[in-house]
Structure formats: structure tokens, C-alpha cells
C-alpha positions as CSV (number, residue, x, y, z in Angstrom):
1,M,66.4,-58.4,103.8
2,S,63.3,-56.3,103.7
3,E,63.3,-53.6,106.2
4,N,59.7,-54.2,107.3
5,Q,57.7,-56.3,109.7
6,Y,57.4,-59.1,107.1
7,S,61.1,-60.1,107.0
8,W,60.1,-63.8,106.7
9,T,58.9,-63.1,103.2
10,D,62.5,-62.8,102.0
11,V,63.6,-66.1,103.5
12,Y,60.8,-68.6,102.9
13,P,60.9,-68.5,99.0
14,K,64.6,-69.3,99.2
15,I,63.9,-72.2,101.5
16,A,61.1,-73.4,99.2
17,N,63.2,-73.3,96.1
18,A,66.1,-75.2,97.8
19,L,63.6,-77.7,99.3
20,V,62.0,-78.5,96.0
21,N,65.4,-78.9,94.3
22,A,66.7,-81.1,97.1
23,Y,63.6,-83.3,96.8
24,V,64.0,-83.7,93.1
25,E,67.8,-84.3,93.3
26,H,68.1,-86.4,96.5
27,Y,64.8,-87.6,98.0
28,R,62.3,-88.4,95.2
29,E,63.5,-92.0,94.9
30,S,63.9,-92.4,98.7
31,P,61.6,-89.9,100.4
32,Y,61.8,-91.8,103.7
33,R,65.3,-90.3,104.1
34,L,63.8,-86.8,104.1
35,V,61.2,-87.9,106.7
36,E,64.0,-89.3,108.9
37,K,65.9,-86.0,108.7
38,L,62.8,-84.0,109.6
39,Q,62.1,-86.2,112.5
40,K,65.6,-85.7,113.8
41,M,64.9,-81.9,113.7
42,G,61.9,-82.4,115.9
43,M,59.1,-82.6,113.3
44,K,56.4,-84.9,114.6
45,F,54.1,-87.2,112.5
46,H,50.8,-88.8,113.5
47,D,51.9,-92.1,112.1
48,S,55.1,-93.5,110.5
49,P,54.9,-92.1,107.0
50,H,57.4,-92.9,104.2
51,N,56.9,-89.6,102.5
52,V,56.0,-86.0,103.2
53,D,54.8,-83.1,101.1
54,P,56.4,-79.6,101.0
55,F,53.3,-77.8,102.5
56,T,53.4,-79.9,105.6
57,I,57.0,-79.0,106.0
58,F,56.2,-75.3,105.8
59,E,53.3,-75.8,108.2
60,W,55.9,-77.0,110.7
61,L,58.3,-74.1,109.9
62,M,55.5,-71.6,110.4
63,G,54.7,-72.9,113.9
64,G,52.3,-75.8,113.6
65,Q,52.3,-79.0,115.6
66,K,51.8,-77.3,119.0
67,G,49.3,-77.6,121.7
68,K,46.9,-80.6,122.1
69,D,48.8,-83.1,119.9
70,D,52.2,-83.1,121.5
71,G,52.0,-80.7,124.4
72,T,54.5,-78.3,122.9
73,P,54.3,-74.8,124.5
74,E,53.2,-71.8,122.5
75,M,55.5,-71.3,119.5
76,S,57.8,-68.3,120.0
77,P,59.7,-66.4,117.3
78,E,62.9,-67.9,118.8
79,K,61.6,-71.5,118.4
80,R,60.4,-70.8,114.9
81,I,63.8,-69.3,114.0
82,A,65.4,-72.4,115.5
83,R,63.4,-74.6,113.1
84,I,64.4,-72.4,110.1
85,S,68.0,-72.6,111.1
86,K,67.9,-76.4,111.2
87,I,66.3,-76.8,107.8
88,W,68.5,-74.3,105.9
89,K,71.5,-76.0,107.3
90,M,70.1,-79.3,106.1
91,L,69.5,-77.8,102.7
92,D,73.0,-76.2,102.7
93,I,71.8,-72.8,101.7
94,S,73.2,-69.5,102.8
95,L,70.9,-66.8,104.3
96,E,72.2,-63.3,104.9
97,E,69.9,-62.9,107.9
98,L,67.2,-64.9,109.6
99,P,63.7,-63.4,109.9
100,K,63.1,-61.1,112.9
101,D,59.3,-61.3,112.9
102,W,56.3,-62.5,111.0
103,G,54.0,-59.5,111.3
104,L,50.7,-61.4,111.2
105,D,49.9,-63.5,114.2
106,G,47.2,-65.2,112.2
107,L,49.8,-67.0,110.2
108,Q,50.8,-69.0,113.2
109,E,47.2,-69.7,114.1
110,K,46.6,-71.0,110.5
111,A,49.6,-73.3,111.0
112,T,48.2,-74.6,114.3
113,D,44.9,-75.4,112.6
114,W,46.5,-77.0,109.6
115,N,45.5,-80.6,109.0
116,A,48.8,-81.9,107.8
117,F,48.6,-83.7,104.5
118,V,50.6,-86.6,105.8
119,G,47.7,-87.0,108.3
120,A,45.4,-87.5,105.3
121,K,47.5,-90.6,104.5
122,L,47.9,-89.6,100.9
123,D,49.5,-92.1,98.5
124,K,52.9,-91.5,96.9
125,G,51.3,-90.3,93.6
126,K,49.3,-87.6,95.3
127,I,52.2,-86.4,97.4
128,E,54.4,-86.3,94.2
129,K,51.8,-84.0,92.6
130,L,51.9,-81.7,95.7
131,W,55.7,-81.5,95.2
132,G,55.0,-80.7,91.5
133,L,52.6,-77.9,92.5
134,A,55.1,-76.4,94.9
135,G,57.8,-76.7,92.2
136,K,55.6,-74.6,89.9
137,A,54.7,-72.2,92.6
138,V,58.3,-71.3,93.6
139,K,58.7,-70.0,90.0
140,G,55.9,-67.6,90.4
141,V,52.4,-66.9,88.9
142,E,53.6,-67.4,85.4
143,E,54.4,-71.1,86.0
144,F,51.3,-71.7,88.2
145,D,49.5,-74.8,87.0
146,V,45.8,-74.2,87.4
147,S,44.9,-77.8,86.3
148,L,47.3,-79.3,88.8
149,F,46.0,-77.0,91.5
150,A,42.4,-78.1,90.8
151,E,43.5,-81.7,91.0
152,C,45.3,-81.3,94.3
153,L,42.2,-79.6,95.8
154,G,40.4,-82.9,95.4
155,F,42.8,-85.0,97.4
156,G,40.6,-85.0,100.4
157,K,40.7,-83.8,104.0
158,G,43.6,-81.4,104.6
159,T,43.9,-80.3,101.0
160,G,41.0,-77.8,100.8
161,A,41.1,-74.4,99.2
162,A,42.0,-72.4,102.4
163,T,44.7,-74.9,103.4
164,L,46.3,-75.2,100.1
165,T,46.3,-71.5,99.3
166,Y,47.9,-70.8,102.7
167,G,50.6,-73.3,101.7
168,L,51.2,-71.5,98.4
169,Y,51.3,-68.2,100.3
170,W,54.0,-69.5,102.7
171,I,56.1,-70.6,99.7
172,R,55.8,-67.4,97.7
173,P,54.2,-64.6,99.8
174,D,55.0,-62.1,97.2
175,V,52.7,-63.5,94.5
176,F,50.2,-65.9,96.2
177,I,47.3,-65.0,98.6
178,P,45.6,-67.2,101.1
179,F,41.9,-67.6,100.6
180,D,39.9,-68.4,103.7
181,A,36.5,-67.1,104.8
182,D,38.0,-64.0,106.5
183,V,40.1,-63.0,103.5
184,A,37.1,-63.7,101.3
185,A,35.2,-61.1,103.2
186,F,37.9,-58.5,102.2
187,F,37.6,-59.5,98.6
188,K,33.9,-59.0,98.8
189,I,34.6,-55.5,100.1
190,A,36.8,-55.0,97.0
191,G,34.0,-56.0,94.7
192,I,35.3,-59.4,93.8
193,D,32.7,-62.2,93.4
194,V,33.5,-64.7,96.2
195,E,30.1,-65.8,97.5
196,R,29.9,-68.8,95.3
197,F,32.9,-70.3,97.1
198,V,31.8,-69.3,100.7
199,K,29.3,-71.5,102.4
200,K,28.5,-72.2,106.1
201,G,31.3,-70.2,107.5
202,G,34.1,-71.6,105.3
203,V,35.4,-71.9,101.8
204,N,33.7,-74.7,100.0
205,V,34.9,-76.1,96.6
206,K,33.6,-79.6,96.8
207,G,32.9,-81.3,93.6
208,K,35.2,-81.7,90.5
209,G,33.4,-78.9,88.6
210,K,33.6,-76.5,91.5
211,R,37.2,-77.2,92.1
212,K,38.0,-76.5,88.5
213,D,35.9,-73.3,88.6
214,F,37.7,-72.2,91.8
215,A,41.2,-73.0,90.4
216,E,40.5,-70.9,87.3
217,W,39.1,-68.1,89.4
218,Y,42.1,-68.1,91.7
219,G,44.5,-68.0,88.8
220,E,42.6,-65.0,87.5
221,L,42.6,-63.4,90.9
222,L,46.4,-63.7,91.1
223,T,47.1,-62.3,87.6
224,K,44.3,-59.8,87.1
225,H,42.7,-58.6,90.3
226,L,45.4,-58.7,93.0
227,P,47.8,-56.3,91.2
228,K,45.0,-53.8,90.7
229,I,43.7,-54.0,94.3
230,K,47.3,-53.8,95.7
231,E,47.9,-50.6,93.6
232,E,44.6,-48.9,94.2
233,R,44.6,-49.5,97.9
234,G,48.3,-48.7,98.4
235,F,49.5,-52.0,99.8
236,A,53.3,-52.3,99.7
237,S,53.0,-56.1,99.8
238,L,50.5,-58.9,99.8
239,C,51.4,-59.4,103.4
240,G,50.0,-55.9,104.1
241,L,46.8,-56.9,102.3
242,V,46.4,-60.0,104.4
243,Q,47.1,-58.0,107.5
244,Y,44.4,-55.6,106.5
245,A,41.9,-58.4,105.9
246,Y,42.4,-59.7,109.5
247,D,42.7,-56.3,111.2
248,T,39.6,-54.7,109.6
249,R,36.8,-54.2,112.0
250,A,34.1,-55.6,109.8
251,K,30.5,-54.4,109.9
252,L,27.9,-56.8,108.7
253,T,24.3,-55.6,108.6
254,S,21.1,-57.2,107.5
255,K,17.4,-56.9,108.4
256,K,17.6,-59.9,110.7
257,Q,21.0,-59.4,112.4
258,T,23.7,-56.9,113.0
259,N,27.1,-58.2,113.8
260,V,29.9,-55.7,114.6
261,L,33.3,-57.0,115.5
262,T,34.4,-54.5,118.1
263,K,37.9,-55.8,119.0
264,S,40.7,-53.6,117.7
265,A,43.2,-54.9,115.2
266,D,46.0,-54.9,117.8
267,E,43.9,-56.9,120.4
268,S,43.0,-59.8,118.1
269,N,42.7,-60.9,114.6
270,V,39.3,-60.5,113.2
271,R,37.4,-63.7,113.3
272,G,33.9,-64.7,112.2
273,V,33.7,-62.4,109.3
274,G,33.5,-65.2,106.9
275,K,31.0,-67.1,109.0
276,S,28.6,-64.2,108.9
277,L,29.2,-63.8,105.2
278,G,28.0,-67.4,104.7
279,N,25.3,-67.6,107.3
280,V,23.4,-64.3,107.3
281,E,20.6,-64.2,104.8
282,G,20.6,-61.1,102.6
283,A,23.7,-59.8,104.4
284,E,25.6,-56.9,103.0
285,L,29.3,-56.5,103.9
286,K,30.3,-52.9,104.0
287,E,33.9,-51.6,104.0
288,P,34.8,-50.1,107.4
289,P,37.7,-47.8,108.2
290,I,40.8,-49.4,109.7
291,Y,41.5,-46.8,112.3
292,L,39.1,-44.0,112.9
293,E,40.4,-40.7,114.2
294,G,39.5,-37.0,114.1
295,G,36.0,-36.9,115.5
296,E,35.3,-34.3,118.2
297,L,35.6,-35.4,121.8
298,L,32.4,-33.4,122.5
299,P,30.3,-31.3,120.1
300,G,31.9,-27.9,119.8
301,S,35.0,-28.9,121.8
302,P,38.5,-28.1,120.5
303,G,39.8,-31.6,121.1
304,Y,39.8,-34.6,118.7
305,K,39.4,-38.3,119.2
306,P,42.7,-40.2,119.1
307,N,42.8,-43.9,118.3
308,S,44.6,-46.1,120.8
309,A,44.8,-49.0,118.4
310,A,46.5,-46.8,115.8
311,R,49.0,-45.7,118.4
312,R,49.8,-49.3,119.3
313,R,50.3,-50.2,115.6
314,C,52.6,-47.2,115.1
315,L,54.7,-48.1,118.1
316,K,54.9,-51.7,117.1
317,K,56.7,-50.7,114.0
318,F,58.8,-47.7,115.2
319,E,59.1,-48.5,119.0
320,C,59.0,-45.9,121.8
321,V,61.9,-43.9,120.5
322,C,61.7,-40.4,119.0
323,V,62.3,-40.5,115.3
324,V,63.7,-37.0,115.3
325,C,66.3,-36.9,118.1
326,G,66.4,-40.6,119.1
327,F,65.4,-39.9,122.7
328,D,64.4,-43.2,124.5
329,F,62.5,-42.6,127.7
330,K,63.0,-46.1,129.0
331,K,66.7,-45.8,128.5
332,E,66.9,-42.5,130.4
333,Y,64.3,-43.1,133.1
334,G,64.1,-46.8,133.5
335,E,60.8,-48.5,134.3
336,L,59.2,-45.1,134.9
337,G,59.8,-44.1,131.2
338,E,58.8,-47.5,129.7
339,G,56.1,-47.0,127.0
340,F,56.1,-43.2,127.3
341,I,56.2,-41.4,124.0
342,E,53.9,-39.0,122.0
343,V,52.6,-39.9,118.6
344,H,52.7,-37.3,115.8
345,H,50.4,-37.1,112.9
346,L,52.3,-36.3,109.7
347,N,49.0,-34.8,108.4
348,A,47.6,-32.5,111.0
349,I,44.5,-34.0,112.5
350,S,43.1,-30.6,113.3
351,E,42.7,-29.9,109.6
352,K,40.0,-32.6,109.4
353,R,37.6,-30.2,111.2
354,G,36.1,-32.8,113.5
355,E,35.4,-35.3,110.8
356,E,36.4,-39.0,111.2
357,Y,38.8,-40.4,108.7
358,N,41.0,-43.4,108.1
359,V,44.6,-43.2,109.3
360,N,47.4,-45.6,108.3
361,P,49.5,-45.9,111.5
362,E,52.6,-47.0,109.7
363,E,52.5,-44.4,107.0
364,E,51.0,-41.4,108.8
365,L,52.1,-41.6,112.4
366,R,55.5,-41.3,114.1
367,P,56.7,-41.5,117.7
368,V,58.3,-38.3,119.0
369,C,59.3,-36.8,122.3
370,P,57.3,-33.9,123.6
371,N,60.0,-31.3,122.7
372,C,60.3,-32.4,119.1
373,H,56.5,-32.8,118.9
374,R,56.1,-29.1,119.7
375,M,58.8,-28.1,117.2
376,L,57.1,-30.1,114.4
377,H,54.0,-27.9,115.0
378,R,55.9,-24.6,114.9
379,E,55.1,-24.1,111.2
380,S,52.1,-24.6,108.9
381,P,52.2,-26.9,107.1
382,L,53.8,-29.1,109.7
383,I,57.6,-29.6,109.6
384,P,58.5,-33.1,108.4
385,P,60.4,-35.1,111.0
386,E,63.3,-35.6,108.6
387,R,63.7,-31.9,108.1
388,L,63.6,-31.2,111.8
389,A,66.3,-33.9,112.3
390,K,68.5,-32.1,109.8
391,I,67.9,-28.8,111.5
392,M,69.0,-30.3,114.8
393,A,72.1,-31.9,113.2
394,E,73.1,-28.6,111.5
395,H,72.6,-26.6,114.7
396,R,74.9,-29.0,116.7
397,K,77.8,-28.6,114.2
């Protein structure tokens, strides 16, 4: 199990592989049996289908089918885990550990917005091809069938580029990337030509020729551009890249309009970037920093601007416990100590001399108690938290 906030990424490929194998071996000739089992698990259908595709099943696993359609309350991690438990038991697969969290809240929102393929009333032949596409996808990029992908894009409502790429991403989040208008905005920042596929606030690949063009472009994106972008920008995983795309506070400027998304990454996922990309004539999307820190509070003052969003992101990963000595204020002081902790910069912010710079909260910040915080600053360069922890352990012997 990956020791990061994207623990679902270790589990879903295993489920996808087992699901495709089960379909081929047990349900291809009688898919209604699979539908019946899913219905018993609580999966709801808009009509009475005799077949179901793999992407609709993953939409359900990810937290879809909630809200207006059936009155189901907001999907919680516990309920999502319950769904996963049911399906892996049905598939008779062994998982060392269930996911603990999904990292990106936008994934759940995408599931909610998903127009399930069964709702498109696809015939058996088309659903069979969707299973074929999933079967290729679980084997990785090397087996990805660009021609089949292009064909599936043309099945109609519910099988558009954004929807289908999210389905591929859920199946193999280590190699596939979702492509909607917001993620497209990130790729534009990275210098990738995306504008031909973005129109009127969404991804548009209507027409056989354009679907073929997009499928070939997407295949090249996976094999050529993604590895390079991931390495150059220091993403540990594609999930981190997707997280970045939604967290980035995008700045869009043009002669006619200025649209700055001001909400922080921790307050909401960025929305509307793609809409602006498609609608603003002559717009230029500029790459903004993720979290700005280091600017002077006042000209000539000795203080520097902290970033509350960066603090929240750091604490979301490490929690309010000192990484050096393990002190937990809530545990010691109860409600009074809840949420209290200081955040230490591994690279001294004072060295930036009042200049703003990008800080990576998960890589450059650590929660520490006031005592340990002062000790970390006793030397220059700063004492690494790991070294200070060893000093404490040796002194206590």
C-alpha cells in the first residue's frame, strides 16, 4: 500500500483487472447476472439493463449515483470503502488493505457528474467494446488501443473525451490521465497544444475525424509528454499532477477580461479555468504559483508573509503532531490544544529576502511543536527534523 494520500491508486487497478477477468470468464455470455449482483450491492440503474460496462461500475465505486437521482446522502469515505469491500468480495480477490483516502475531492465530483453509459442505452456490441477498451487499459499504455478508444468516443452521450479518460484514470491512475477543460488548462500551461480540443467551456471531439485526431494525440500525451512533464515538475505520481491542475489558482488575462480564481486550493477545487480558456477571445493562460510565501508583511519589515493554504495542506498530510518529538497538543490539552501546532520551513523562508516564491507544502513544510521549532533554528543551515529527532533519542539513552 502506498504511504501517501492516494492509497486508492494501489487498489483500483487490482479491482479493474479482476473485474475484466471475471467478465470474460463468467459474465460475457450472461451479463444480466453481473447486473443482478451489482443491484444487490446497492448499485442503481435508471432502467432495467441487461448489461453494464466497467466504467459505470467504477463510477459507482468512486462515489457516483448520489444526490438528485436517488436521494442518497453525500458519499463519505466509509460508504465508498463499503462499496469496494462488496465488490472485491464478489470478485474473490485479496486486498492487503483498503484505501484510507482518495486525496482529490474532485474525483468524487466527477463521479457525481458522470452520465452513466448504461443511461445512454448502449447496445451489447458497444458495451462489449467498452469492456475491450478496459481490458487493454488494465495492461497499461503499451496495450492501449488508440483505434478502439476513438471508436468508443463516438458512442454518444456519456462517452465523451472527459468522461472516458476519467474512466481510464480510475482503472489505471498510474498511467492514464483525465482530460477535461480544467486539466486542459494545466497542459496549456505546460506548453501542450490543447486548444483544438477545448470549445465553449468543455472538451469537444465531435466528428469521426476529430475523435481519431484526439485519440492519437491522447496516446502521444501518455507515452511522450506525460513522463517528461512528471519528471520536470517533480510529481511523484499522476495523481499529484491532477491535484495540481485543480489546486492551481489560475490567472487568465486578456484585453477584454481578467478572471482570477481567488479561492485557495484547500477551500475548493479550481473550477471554470477551462470555460475561460474556451470563451475568452485572445486569452493567455499564465502559470501561477501554487502557494506564495516569503513576501514582506510591510516594506522594510522583518516579518514575512505565511500562506494559510500551504499550512492546511501540510497539516492534512502530517496532522497536528510534531514530527520531531511526537507531541500532540490535542492529546495533552484536549479541546484547547486541537489544531495547535507550528509549521516549520525546511528551507529557511528568511533566506528569500522578502521575495515571493512557490512552496510545496508536502515536501517543504513540517508540523513541529514550539520547542522543537526553536531547536531546528539553532544552527545555520537549519537542522533537519530527522537529525534533531536522533539527537533527542541519543540524549535520552
